[in-house]
C-alpha positions, 0 to 999 in steps of 0.5 A, a space after each residue: 737082195 730081191 729075187 722074185 720067185 716068178 723069175 724062176 718059172 717058164 711061161 707055162 708055170 714050171 721051173 726053168 731048167 737047172 742051167 737057167 736057174 744056175 745062171 740066174 742065181 749066179 748073177 745074184 751072187 748066190 753061188 758064191 756065198 751063204 744064202 738065206 731066203 725069206 719073204 712075207 709069210 714063208 710060202 714064196 721063200 719055200 719056192 725059192 729054196 726049191 729053185 735053188 736046189 734045182 739049180 744045184 745050190 745046196 744049203 740055202 737056209 729058210 728064215 721061217 719068221 720071214 719079214 713079218 716077224 723081223 719087222 714086227 720088232 721095233 728094236 730091229 733096223 729096217 731099211 726101206 730104200 
């Protein structure tokens, strides 16, 4: 599920309020199941972990290899649709 980090921010570039972030992540189902965050290099994923913490959703795991590592192994299935 894609959750772009830009949607965690206000127009001035600061994090949205905890209530706004909590509502955003609840709509994505992040408040009711384990969350693993990754991106292409790990930078945006770290931002997402911070936003989840602000929202009060603790324990999200960061997959440090991110998509770059995952997709580099030809044995792993990659869905593109």
